[in-house]
C-alpha positions as CSV (number, residue, x, y, z in Angstrom):
1,M,-1.1,5.7,-4.4
2,G,1.6,7.2,-6.6
3,D,1.8,10.7,-7.9
4,P,-1.5,12.6,-7.5
5,A,-1.0,14.5,-10.8
6,G,-0.6,11.3,-12.8
7,I,-2.9,8.4,-13.7
8,G,-2.3,6.5,-10.5
9,P,-5.4,7.5,-8.6
10,E,-7.8,6.8,-11.5
11,I,-6.3,3.4,-12.4
12,I,-6.4,2.5,-8.7
13,V,-10.1,3.2,-8.5
14,K,-10.7,1.2,-11.7
15,A,-8.5,-1.7,-10.7
16,L,-10.0,-2.1,-7.2
17,R,-13.4,-2.4,-8.7
18,H,-12.3,-5.2,-11.0
19,P,-14.2,-8.4,-10.0
20,L,-11.1,-10.6,-10.2
21,V,-9.1,-8.4,-7.9
22,R,-11.8,-8.3,-5.3
23,R,-12.2,-12.1,-5.4
24,K,-8.4,-12.7,-5.0
25,V,-7.3,-9.8,-2.8
26,N,-8.2,-7.8,0.2
27,P,-6.9,-4.5,-1.2
28,I,-6.1,-1.4,0.8
29,V,-5.1,1.9,-0.8
30,V,-2.5,4.0,1.1
31,G,-2.4,7.6,0.2
32,S,-4.5,10.8,0.2
33,L,-8.2,10.2,1.0
34,S,-9.2,13.4,-0.8
35,V,-7.3,12.5,-4.0
36,I,-8.7,9.0,-4.2
37,S,-12.2,10.4,-3.6
38,Q,-11.7,12.9,-6.4
39,A,-10.6,10.1,-8.7
40,A,-13.8,8.2,-7.8
41,R,-16.0,11.2,-8.5
42,L,-14.2,11.6,-11.9
43,M,-15.7,8.2,-12.8
44,G,-19.1,8.9,-11.4
45,L,-18.5,6.7,-8.4
46,E,-19.7,8.9,-5.6
47,D,-19.5,7.7,-2.0
48,T,-17.4,4.6,-2.8
49,V,-14.3,5.6,-0.9
50,K,-14.1,4.8,2.8
51,E,-11.4,5.7,5.2
52,V,-10.0,2.9,7.3
53,T,-7.4,2.9,10.1
54,D,-6.7,-0.8,10.3
55,A,-5.0,-2.3,7.2
56,G,-6.3,-5.7,8.3
57,V,-9.9,-4.8,8.0
58,E,-11.8,-7.2,5.7
59,G,-15.3,-7.6,4.5
60,F,-15.8,-4.6,2.3
61,P,-18.2,-5.1,-0.6
62,P,-16.6,-4.8,-4.1
63,Q,-18.0,-1.3,-4.7
64,V,-16.1,0.1,-1.6
65,I,-12.5,1.4,-1.9
66,P,-10.9,1.3,1.5
67,V,-8.1,4.0,2.0
68,V,-5.6,4.4,4.8
69,D,-5.2,8.2,4.7
70,I,-1.6,9.5,5.2
71,G,-3.1,12.4,7.1
72,D,-1.6,15.6,5.8
73,A,-2.3,15.3,2.1
74,Q,-5.7,16.9,1.6
75,I,-5.6,18.5,-1.8
76,E,-8.8,20.1,-3.0
77,T,-7.7,20.9,-6.5
78,I,-5.3,18.8,-8.5
79,E,-3.4,20.1,-11.5
80,P,-3.0,17.1,-13.8
81,G,0.5,16.7,-15.2
82,R,2.1,19.3,-12.9
83,K,5.5,18.5,-11.5
84,D,5.3,19.7,-7.9
85,A,7.0,19.1,-4.6
86,R,3.7,18.8,-2.9
87,Y,2.7,15.9,-5.2
88,G,6.1,14.3,-4.8
89,R,5.8,14.5,-1.0
90,I,2.4,12.7,-1.1
91,A,3.8,10.0,-3.3
92,V,6.8,9.4,-1.0
93,Q,4.7,9.5,2.2
94,S,2.3,7.0,0.6
95,M,5.2,4.6,-0.2
96,E,6.7,5.0,3.3
97,S,3.4,4.3,5.0
98,A,2.6,1.3,2.8
99,L,6.0,-0.2,3.3
100,S,5.6,0.1,7.0
101,L,2.4,-1.9,6.8
102,V,4.2,-4.6,4.9
103,L,7.3,-4.7,7.1
104,S,5.2,-4.9,10.2
105,G,3.2,-7.8,8.8
106,Q,-0.1,-5.9,8.5
107,A,0.0,-6.4,4.7
108,N,1.3,-9.2,2.6
109,G,2.6,-7.3,-0.4
110,L,3.2,-3.9,-1.8
111,V,2.0,-2.6,-5.2
112,T,3.2,0.9,-6.1
113,A,1.4,3.1,-8.6
114,P,3.6,5.3,-10.8
115,I,5.5,8.3,-9.3
116,C,7.1,11.3,-11.0
117,K,10.7,11.1,-10.0
118,E,11.2,14.8,-10.6
119,S,8.4,15.7,-8.2
120,A,9.8,13.3,-5.7
121,H,13.2,14.8,-5.9
122,L,11.7,18.3,-5.6
123,A,10.3,17.0,-2.3
124,G,13.7,16.0,-1.1
125,F,13.5,12.3,-2.1
126,P,17.2,11.2,-2.0
127,Y,16.9,8.1,-4.1
128,P,17.1,7.6,-7.9
129,G,13.8,5.7,-7.9
130,V,11.4,3.6,-5.9
131,T,13.5,0.4,-6.2
132,E,16.5,2.0,-4.6
133,F,14.3,3.4,-1.8
134,L,12.8,0.0,-1.1
135,A,16.2,-1.8,-1.1
136,D,17.6,0.7,1.4
137,R,14.6,0.5,3.7
138,C,14.6,-3.3,3.5
139,G,18.3,-3.5,4.2
140,V,19.4,-5.2,1.0
141,K,22.2,-4.1,-1.3
142,E,21.1,-5.8,-4.5
143,T,17.8,-5.9,-6.4
144,K,17.0,-6.6,-10.0
145,L,14.3,-5.3,-12.2
146,M,12.1,-8.0,-13.7
147,L,9.4,-7.5,-16.3
148,W,6.6,-10.1,-16.2
149,S,4.2,-10.5,-19.0
150,A,2.4,-13.4,-20.8
151,P,4.7,-13.2,-23.9
152,L,8.0,-12.4,-22.2
153,K,9.6,-12.6,-18.8
154,V,12.8,-10.6,-18.7
155,I,15.2,-9.8,-15.8
156,H,17.9,-7.1,-16.2
157,T,21.5,-7.4,-15.1
158,T,21.7,-3.6,-14.8
159,G,18.9,-1.1,-14.4
160,H,18.5,2.7,-14.7
161,L,22.0,3.6,-15.8
162,A,23.6,5.3,-18.8
163,L,24.5,2.6,-21.3
164,K,28.2,3.3,-20.9
165,E,28.0,2.8,-17.2
166,A,25.8,-0.3,-17.5
167,L,28.4,-2.0,-19.6
168,K,31.1,-1.1,-17.1
169,R,29.1,-2.9,-14.4
170,L,28.6,-6.1,-16.5
171,T,30.5,-9.0,-14.9
172,P,30.0,-12.8,-14.8
173,S,29.0,-12.6,-11.1
174,A,26.4,-9.9,-11.8
175,I,24.9,-12.1,-14.6
176,V,24.9,-15.2,-12.4
177,R,23.1,-13.3,-9.6
178,T,20.6,-11.9,-12.0
179,A,19.7,-15.4,-13.2
180,E,19.5,-16.6,-9.6
181,L,17.0,-13.9,-8.6
182,G,14.9,-14.4,-11.7
183,K,14.7,-18.1,-10.9
184,Q,13.6,-17.3,-7.3
185,V,10.6,-15.2,-8.6
186,W,9.7,-17.9,-11.2
187,A,9.8,-20.6,-8.5
188,K,7.1,-18.8,-6.5
189,V,4.7,-19.0,-9.4
190,Y,5.6,-22.2,-11.2
191,K,6.7,-25.6,-10.0
192,R,9.1,-26.5,-12.8
193,E,12.7,-25.4,-13.5
194,P,12.8,-22.4,-15.7
195,R,14.7,-22.4,-19.0
196,I,16.8,-19.3,-18.9
197,A,18.4,-17.6,-21.9
198,V,21.2,-15.1,-21.4
199,A,21.3,-12.5,-24.1
200,A,24.4,-11.5,-25.9
201,V,25.8,-8.0,-25.4
202,N,27.2,-7.3,-28.9
203,P,25.6,-7.8,-32.4
204,H,26.0,-11.4,-33.6
205,L,28.0,-12.3,-30.5
206,G,30.7,-9.9,-31.6
207,E,31.4,-11.6,-34.9
208,G,34.6,-13.2,-33.7
209,G,35.9,-10.0,-32.1
210,A,35.0,-7.6,-34.9
211,F,32.3,-6.0,-32.6
212,G,33.9,-6.7,-29.2
213,N,34.8,-9.7,-27.0
214,D,32.3,-9.0,-24.2
215,D,30.3,-12.1,-24.9
216,Q,33.3,-14.4,-24.8
217,E,34.9,-12.7,-21.8
218,I,31.9,-12.0,-19.7
219,V,28.7,-13.8,-20.8
220,E,30.1,-17.2,-21.6
221,P,31.9,-17.6,-18.2
222,A,28.6,-16.6,-16.5
223,V,26.7,-19.2,-18.5
224,S,29.3,-21.8,-17.5
225,L,29.0,-20.9,-13.8
226,L,25.2,-21.2,-14.0
227,K,25.4,-24.6,-15.6
228,E,27.8,-25.8,-12.8
229,K,25.1,-24.6,-10.4
230,G,22.5,-26.9,-12.1
231,F,20.6,-24.2,-14.0
232,T,18.9,-25.0,-17.3
233,V,20.6,-22.1,-19.1
234,F,21.4,-21.2,-22.7
235,G,23.7,-18.5,-24.1
236,P,24.9,-16.2,-25.0
237,V,22.0,-16.0,-27.4
238,P,22.0,-13.1,-30.0
239,A,19.8,-10.4,-28.7
240,D,18.1,-9.9,-32.0
241,T,16.6,-13.4,-31.9
242,V,16.4,-14.4,-28.2
243,F,13.1,-12.6,-27.5
244,Y,11.5,-14.1,-30.6
245,H,12.4,-17.6,-29.4
246,A,11.3,-16.8,-25.8
247,R,7.9,-15.6,-27.1
248,K,7.6,-18.9,-29.0
249,G,8.2,-20.8,-25.7
250,L,11.8,-22.0,-26.1
251,Y,12.9,-20.0,-23.1
252,D,11.0,-19.0,-19.9
253,I,13.2,-16.1,-18.8
254,V,15.6,-13.9,-20.7
255,V,18.5,-12.2,-18.8
256,A,19.0,-8.8,-20.5
257,H,22.0,-6.8,-19.7
258,Y,20.8,-3.2,-19.9
259,H,17.5,-1.3,-19.5
260,D,16.4,-0.9,-23.1
261,Q,17.6,-4.3,-24.2
262,G,14.9,-5.8,-22.1
263,H,12.3,-3.1,-22.0
264,I,11.8,-2.5,-25.7
265,P,10.6,-6.0,-26.6
266,V,8.4,-6.3,-23.5
267,K,6.8,-2.9,-24.1
268,L,6.3,-3.7,-27.7
269,L,4.5,-6.9,-27.0
270,A,2.8,-6.1,-23.7
271,F,2.7,-2.4,-23.1
272,E,-0.6,-2.4,-21.3
273,S,-0.2,-5.7,-19.4
274,A,3.4,-6.1,-18.3
275,V,4.2,-6.0,-14.6
276,N,7.4,-4.8,-12.9
277,V,8.6,-7.2,-10.1
278,T,11.5,-6.2,-7.8
279,A,13.6,-9.3,-7.4
280,G,15.8,-9.6,-4.4
281,L,13.7,-7.8,-1.8
282,P,12.6,-9.6,1.4
283,I,9.0,-8.4,0.6
284,V,6.7,-8.8,-2.4
285,R,6.7,-5.7,-4.5
286,T,5.2,-5.2,-7.9
287,S,4.1,-2.2,-10.0
288,P,2.6,-1.5,-13.4
289,D,5.1,-1.3,-16.1
290,H,4.3,2.3,-17.2
291,G,4.7,5.8,-15.9
292,V,2.5,8.6,-14.7
293,A,1.2,9.4,-18.2
294,F,0.8,13.1,-17.5
295,D,-0.6,13.6,-21.0
296,I,-3.8,11.7,-20.2
297,A,-4.0,12.1,-16.4
298,W,-7.4,12.9,-14.9
299,Q,-9.3,12.5,-18.2
300,N,-10.7,9.0,-17.4
301,K,-8.7,7.6,-20.3
302,A,-6.1,5.6,-18.5
303,R,-6.4,1.8,-18.6
304,E,-6.0,-0.3,-15.5
305,G,-4.8,-3.5,-17.1
306,S,-1.2,-3.4,-16.0
307,L,-2.2,-2.4,-12.4
308,V,-4.7,-5.2,-12.2
309,R,-2.1,-7.7,-13.2
310,A,0.4,-6.2,-10.8
311,I,-2.1,-6.7,-7.9
312,L,-2.9,-10.3,-8.9
313,L,0.8,-11.2,-9.4
314,A,1.6,-9.7,-6.0
315,A,-1.1,-11.7,-4.4
316,R,0.2,-14.9,-6.1
317,L,3.7,-14.2,-4.9
318,A,2.6,-13.4,-1.4
319,Q,0.5,-16.6,-1.2
320,S,3.6,-18.6,-2.2
321,E,5.7,-16.8,0.5
322,R,3.1,-17.6,3.1
323,M,2.9,-21.3,2.1
324,N,6.8,-21.5,2.2
325,R,6.8,-20.1,5.7
326,E,4.2,-22.7,6.8
327,V,6.2,-25.5,5.3
328,R,9.4,-24.3,7.1
329,R,7.5,-24.4,10.4
């Protein structure tokens, strides 16, 4: 469900009434029944929210929003935009309950609405963010943040780190692993080999050492290793042109090396439609590529486009996973 004080509850209500979502997915909301009910009332959708106890229940008409209530999160009055341990606790409990449904096989994929990290930390959440929480609970050490949109698909070698720290962690093996995980996600959606561009680190590839040798010492060896593995890969490609050429169709995936290198172009071109995919998890997890938007929360202004796409992409990835399991049998 995400943070109750953010836009999560209202975009959930809007997204779950989207006709394409209801044709493709059997959606279940995990969170506070009272909060989702209030979000529905905000939009004049009285009596559309229904509590369910079995995540596998099907057959709800499109106007019904089924909710698995986490039980101890009945909030009668929500203060929009407030950073509060109570709200953080609800967001965390919702994630924990939803993840349990996926890990137990009762659900095929997880879509997380935005949380406020500060509220979660006030509630004792010990992780930097949702991705780290999911990786720990799923028993994996490495995940990568991938942004998926129509104009650009970008996967990041490093994630939420200070730029100085991100550059310290940049190694040929990290770049290779990033490209491998990006290809895995791509393969679940498309049948052909992706054309992967690896962005340069420094301006103009360092201009022969004038601006650093990182591209020659780190990125070029990674590209060579990927070619040896049979990847269709290009690079290092100057970062000031790689996204332009990717948007034009020359590349399918761009490997960016730090958070803003990849996020700025995607958010510029697809702010309301991009989806965050966590590559490297043993489960399907997506989320909208935006935050809690406290400034417009509970005003019926938030747009559900990114969440709709996150749900549909999760369904597509989950369907591919299921087909692969059947083939292996």
